[in-house]
N, C-alpha and C positions, 0 to 999 in steps of 0.2 A: 263327765264323771265316770270313773271306772267302777263298774258294778258287777259283783259276783251273783249269779242266779243259781242257787242250789235246787236241783230238780228241773233245770232248764230244758231238758230234753223230753220231759213229760207233757201231758196234754195242756195243763194250765201254764206250766213254766215256759214252754216254747213260745206261747203267744205273748206272755209278759216280756220275754227276752226280745222278741221281734218289735214290740212297741217301744222299748227302750232304745234299741239300735236305731229305729226310725227317728228317734228324737235326738240322736247324736251322741248317745252314751257309748262308752266302750264296755262291752258285755263279755264276761267270762262265764262259761257254764261249768258248774261243778257236777261231775258225773262219775259213776263207777266205771263207765266205758267211754272215755273221751273220744275214741275213734268214731263213735256213733254220731257225734255232734255234726260232723261234716256231711252226714247223709240226711239231715233234717232241713228241708227247704226254708222253714221259718227262721232257722239259725244261721243263715248266710251272713257272714261278717262277724260272727261271734268267735271268740277264742274258747279253749277248753282246758280243763285241768282235772286231774284224777283225784277223787276223794269220796269218802263215804261218811255221811253224817252220823252214823252209828259207831264209827271208829275214830275217836279223837286223835289218835296218832296220825291217821291219814290226812287230817285237816291242817297239820302244821305247815304254815307258810302259804296256804292257798289264798289267803286274803291279803297277803303283803301287797301294798301298793293300791289297794282298793279303798274307796271312800264309803261304799255302801254294800250291803248284802240283802238279797231277797231269798226268803225260804219258801219254796213252792214244791217241797218234796212229797211224793206219794210212794208208799212202799210197793214192792213188786206184788202183783195180784190184788192191788187196791180195788175195792174196799173190803175184800174178803180176808179177814185176819187168819193167820195160821201160827198160833203161839209156839207150837213145837219147832218151827223153823225161824222163830224170832220175828215174824212178819206181823207186827202189831202197831196200832196207832200210838201206844205209849212209847214204844222203842224209837219210832221214827219222829212223831210229832213232838212229844215232850222231850225225850232224850236227845233226839237229833237237833232240835232247836237249842237246847241247853249247850250242847257241844259246839255248835257253830257260833253261838253267842260268846262262849269262852274264847274261841279263836279270834272272833271279831274284836273283843277287848284287848287281846294280846297284840293284834296287828294295828291297833289304833284306828279301826273303822269307826266312823261317826254316826252312821245311820243303818237301821235294820228294819226290814219290812217282812212281816209274817203273814202268809196266806192261811187263814184259819177257816172257819165255817159257821154257818148260821146255827145257833144253839149252843155254842161252846160254853162250858160251865164246869168248873173244877169240882162241883158237888154232884154231878150227874152220875147215875148208875150206868149209863151207856159209855163204853170205853172210848168211842170216838169223840163224844162231847167233852168227857173228862180230860182226855189227853190234850185236846186242843185248848181247853181252858187253862190247863197247867202250863202249856207252852206260852199262851198269852201272858200269864202271870210272870213268867221268866222274862219275856220281852219287855214288859212294862217296868220291871225292876232292874233292868240291865245297866242303867246309867247311860245308855245311848239314846240318841234321838230315835224314835220308833214310830211305826205305823202298823196297824192290824187291819186286814181286809177279811170281812166275813161274808162270803158269797152265799147266796141260795144255790139252787141246782144249776150248775154251769153246763152249757151244751155248746156244740160247734164242731168243726171239722176235727176228727180224731178222737172225739169222746167215745167212751165204751158203752154208756148207758142208752142214750137216745138212738145212736147209730145201730145198736143191736136190735132195738125195737123196729127201726126202719127196715132192717134186713129181714125180720120176721114178716113184716107187713107186705114186703115185696113178693114173698113166696107162699104166703098162707092166707086163706080167707078169714081166719080167726086170729086175733091178736090178744094174747093173755095180758092181764094187768094184775099186779100183785096187790092183795089187800082188798077188803070189802068196804072199809070206811073211806070217805072222801079225803084223800091226801092233799094237803094244800101246799103249793110251792110257788115260787116266783122265778121261773126259768130265766137265766141271764146268759146272753151270748158271751162266749169266752173273750171276744174282742172288746166288749164293753168292760169286762173285768180287767183286761189288760190296759185299757184306756184309763181306768181309775188309777192303776198303779203309775202309769206315765204322768198323769196329772199331779199325783202326790209329789213326784220328783220335780216336775216342771214348776209347780207353785210353792215348793218348799213347805208343804202342808203336813207337817209331822206331828207326832204326839197326840194322835187321835185314833179312834176305832171307826172304821168305815164299813157299814153294812151295804151290800150290793145285791140288788135283785132286779128282775124285769118289772115293767110297769103294770103287769097283770098278776093277780092272785088266781091260780088255776088249780083244778083238781088234776090228778094224773089221767083220769079218763078224758078231760078236756085237752090235755097235752097230747095224748095219743091220737085223739080225733083230729086235732090241728095238724099233726104230722101226716096222717093219712090224707087229709084234704090237700096239703101241699104236694104230696106225691101223686095226687089224682086217683086215689084208690078208695073203694068202698069196702070197709072191713067191719066185721063184728068184733067188738071189744068185750072180752069176757073177764070179769074179775075172778081171781083165784084167792080163796081164803088163805090168810097168812099161815095159819096152823097147818093146813094141807101142804103149802109150799115148804114149810120147815120140815115136815115129815119126809117129803120127797127129796129134799136136798141134804138131809143128815148124812146119808151114806157117801156123799161126795167129799166129805171131810177126809176120807181115806186117800183121795187122789193127791198127787204132788202139788198141783195147782188147781183146786176146785174152782169152777166158774161161779159157784154160789154155795152157800151153807146157811144154817138157820140164823146165825148172827147177821149174815149178809142180807137176809130177807128183812130183818129188823131195820137195818141201815137203809134199805131200798124203799121202805114204806113210811119213813119219818117225814114229818112236815118240814118245810124250809122257808119259814116266813122271816122277813127282815124289816127293820126300820131304816129306810135309806134317806131319811131327811137330812142327816149330816152330810152324806155323800152328795146329795143334790145341792145343798147350801154351799159347801166349801169347794167342791170339785166341779159343780155345774154339770154333773153327768146325767144324761137322759137316755137310758138304755132302750134298745129296740124291743118291740113286741115280739112274741114267739114266732108268729107266722112270718113276719118280715125277716127275722133272723134265720129261720129255716130256709126261706127262699134264696138266701144268699149263697147257700152251698149245696143244697139237696138237688 
């Protein structure tokens, strides 16, 4: 099957593309910079086409000859929104999904898979939950065969969040952790997330929402402690109050690409719990525990 992967050069998208290529699919990566695709090891064997999901005119013809599309786009500087630059969840997740869906219908594409996130909800006050919920709504109402993946906190080679913590742990005796309350997440290795997508295609298991998380519900303190244990390091993990972190990061909004800002703090301390019963029942997926997943690449 010829499959276009929008956002295929990003952290999640490249692993999805690799899983589909390994299963014999012809993969074409949609990218604002197609030349970059050839430099990504996971995308060996993939084609590339230029396009921007926020620009409908640039999408004309990119899906011609494709039978399916996967939307795994993350905006530049994700997850720190910059509304003045148009870098928002609404513009990319909601608007971008609607634009690619419109082109998919024009091109006669029959299947569309959207990588959403745990907690997606059209009524949420949080921009990321709301935008992803609206994107899901558009996908379900598209008239195409569809699938929605809602991962918990994805980690693995190339992710920005956990690898940033690992870099701090390697050079500092103290590792900060955002937030005072116990944050509950189910870390899922990105290869398991990609495997879920592969199995949807392989088993023709469409028209469902699949929530994907690791087998453990962990606090962020436990995640960082596991990371340090895998690295063979003894570190003091210090919680940083969210209010203090927001105060400290507010001036960073003035930078062209702030590494964090107050809204980003809210994003970083959210829970990420999922109900993966449908994923296990239909796809037979058994994700690896965090410690095993970390040992695979650290």
